[in-house]
N, C-alpha and C positions, 0 to 999 in steps of 0.2 A: 758605903764607904769597898769597892774595888781590894781584896786581900795581893796587898803587892807579892809578886812571887816571885823575884829576884828577894825576899825579904832573907836573913839566914837568923837561925833563934841564940834566946841573946842569951845562951851557954853557950856559943859558941864560941870559941877563942879571936876566931877574927868578926865576934861583930863590931869591937872599938873599933874595929878601920871601915871595916861596912858601913858605920855610920855616921862613923866621921866625915866619907865618902857623898856619902849622903846629903848631909846635911849641906858641901860641898855647894855640891852639884846645884844645888837651888836655889845658892846666894845669889844676888839681886849683883850690879853691874851699868856703873854711866858708859855709855854709848855712848858717839853719834849717830845721830835718829837715819843720817844720808848714807853714810857706811858700812852700818852699827859694827864702828870698833872703837876698841875703847883709846888705840892707839891719837886718832885726831878729836878724840874726846880732851883725853890729853895730852894736846900739843904735839906729839914726837913726828908723828905722821899728816900732816894735814890731806885732807880728805880733797875735789874739786871745789866742793860744797859746800865744805867748815864755816863757810863764811855766813849760809842763809842756813844753816841746820842747825836741828833742834835737837836736843837730848833724850836719851828713852833709861832705861832700865830692863836688864835685860839680863834670864838667871844664866846662869853660869854652861849648865849644858847645853842651852838651846847656842852659847858664842862657843862650844869647840864641836857642835855639829855643824853650825855654818864657814867652822874652821879657817877663818879668814886675816886672821894674827898670829901670832903665838902668845898661849895661855899668862906666860911674864908680862905685859903689859895688861889683867887681869887678877890680876894677884893680890894676895886678901890686902895688904899696902896699898888699893890704887880705891877701895872705899872711903881711904882718908886723905883725897889730896892735897898738895900743897896748895895754898892758897892763892889768889889770882895776883898777878903780880897790879901793883901796880902805879900810871903817873909819877914821876922823878919830879916833875911843874906842880901839879893839885891836885897828889893824893886819890887822884879818885879811882877807881876799878876798868880796873884794863878790859878784853874780851873775854880771858880766864886761860889757867893754866896753858906754858907756851908762847901766847902771846907778844908781840912786843907790837904790835898797831899802837899808833898814839890813840891818845885819847881828843876829845871838842875843844881841852884848850890851845889848843896850836892853832 
């Protein structure tokens, strides 16, 4: 395994902040596979292909490098999204968070 050249010695006072950032950079975030944004998957701003797009998980550092959205959209709370809305008539789960598309019972 290659030595991390950006590593800070553990006895350095800045070690804890550096390590916390390193862990945050590797955290996986669920995003829309088509547009690579968490905002689309969460139903905040949909892309043109949101209906047919799948989802994938990307590390925070990759999303930051892409620069497609503000980091607030993939904050740590996004790992535990609100449950998908349910149909008021039959109780079936709708397409996903933020979706208002009707289910098949209508």
